[in-house]
N, C-alpha and C positions, 0 to 999 in steps of 0.2 A: 412506482417503481424508478420511473424516470429520474426523479428529483433525487434520489436516495445518493448518498455519497458513501465511498469506501476509502480504507486505508490499509495497506499492507507493508508491513515492515519485518525486516530479517535480522537476528542476531548475527553481529560482526566481531563479537568478542571473543569466539573460538571457532574450533572447524564443527559449526554447528550442523554440517552436511551428514555427521554420523547420525543425528536423530531423525532422518528422513524427511524432514521438511524445512530443515536448515535453521529451525527456530522461528518459523514464520508465524506470524500473527495476522490475521484477517478482521476486520472489525467494520460493521454497518454502521450508518448514522443516518437521521431523518433530514439533516440540514449541515451546510457548511459550517454553521454556527456550533452544532452539536461536534462535529469535527474538532474545530479549533478547541472547544473545552476539553476533548480529550488530549489533544496535543499539550495542553497547560495543565492538566492534571495528571492522569494514569500515565500518559508516554514519560513525563518527566520522572515519574516515581519509578518506572522502569529503567529509564537510563541510569537514575540515581541508585539503583539497586545493583545494575549490570556495572557501572562504574566505581561501585563504593563510594559514592559521594555523601558527605555530611548533608545536614540541614542546611547549611548556610551557602554550600557548592550548589545545591540543588535548588534553592531559591535565586542564586545567581543565573543558572541556566533558565528558570522560567521567566526571569525578567529579560534575558537575551533573547529569549523565544517569543516574547510580548513585543519585544522592539521590532524584530524581523517580521512579525504577522502585522503590525502597523505599518511598517514600510515597504512591505513588498506589494506590488501592484500585481503580479502574477503568481497563481498558484504554483506553475513549474518552478519558477525561480526560488519562491519561498521553500519547496522540498529540498532544492538542490542546497539552499543556504543551512536548512536544519541538518540536511545529511552532512555537511562541511563539519557543522559543530559537533555532531555525535559519530564523528569518524571511530572507527574501532569499536564501536559500542554495538549500535543498531543501525540500519539503512531502511529508509522509506522506499519501496521498490513500486509503489502504486498509491495515488491519491486523486481521487475524482469522481465524478458521477458514473452511474450505472451506463447511461447512454453514450458516455465518453469511453468506458471500458468496451461497450459493444461496436464502437465505430472508429475511434481515435487510432492513429497510426504512431505506436509507441511499443517500445521492445515488450514489455509486460505484457500489454494489451492484445499485441499480434501472437505472441505465444500462448496466451490463453485462448485466443479465439481459434488457432490452429489446433489445441489440443480438443476444443469442443467440436469443430468440424469434424476431425479425426474420428471422435467417439460418437459423434451424431450421424455421420456418414453421409452428408448430404450436401457437400461443397468441394468437389475434388479440384475444379478448375483454377479456385483460388482459396488456398487452405486458410489464409487471413482474412476473409472477406467479413464485412459487417455482419452482424448479428441482429435479424430483423424482431423488433419489440414483441412480437409475440411469443418469440423463442427465450425472451429474458429468463423466464422462471427456469427453465432447462438449463441455460447459460450459467446462471448464478448457481446454481446447484452442483455444478462440476468444478468450482472453486478451489474447495478443500481437498478434493482428489488430485487437482492440479498440483495444489501446494507440495503434495507428498510426491508425487510421480513426475511431474512437469520440468522441463528445464527453462528455468524463469531468470536466473541471473548469473 
C-alpha cells in the first residue's frame, strides 16, 4: 500500500459544491507511471469533455501535458503547471503516494488527517498528526466520506 499513488481532482467549471462533493474524483494507481498514463489519457478526455474541446484541441493539450511531464523535475511543480493549463475546468488537489498522504504537511493531506483523527478519535493533541502505517487501511477507507463532508478546498 505504501507505494500506491493517488490523485484527486475537482470540477472548477461551475459551482460543483451543489453536488455535495464538488465534482471530486479520487483515483488509485499501482505506480507513478500508471498515474501519468491516466493524466495523458482519461484526464485529457475528461478535460476535453468539460471544456468542449474538439479532437485537435484535445491532442494539443495531450502534447502540452507530455512536454510538462518530461520537463518537470518535481511532482508538485508538475501539478501546479497542469492546474495552470486546466484553470476553470478541473483542478488537481492531491497527487502523491499513500505514505505522503499519511505524513506530508500539505493542506489537503492535513485536512484529511484531521478528519480521520476526528472520526477515529485517537489523537486530540495533534489533529493533523501522521497516520501510522498499520492504520492506513482505515485512513484510506474514509476518503470518499471526507470528499463529501470535509472542507478540503
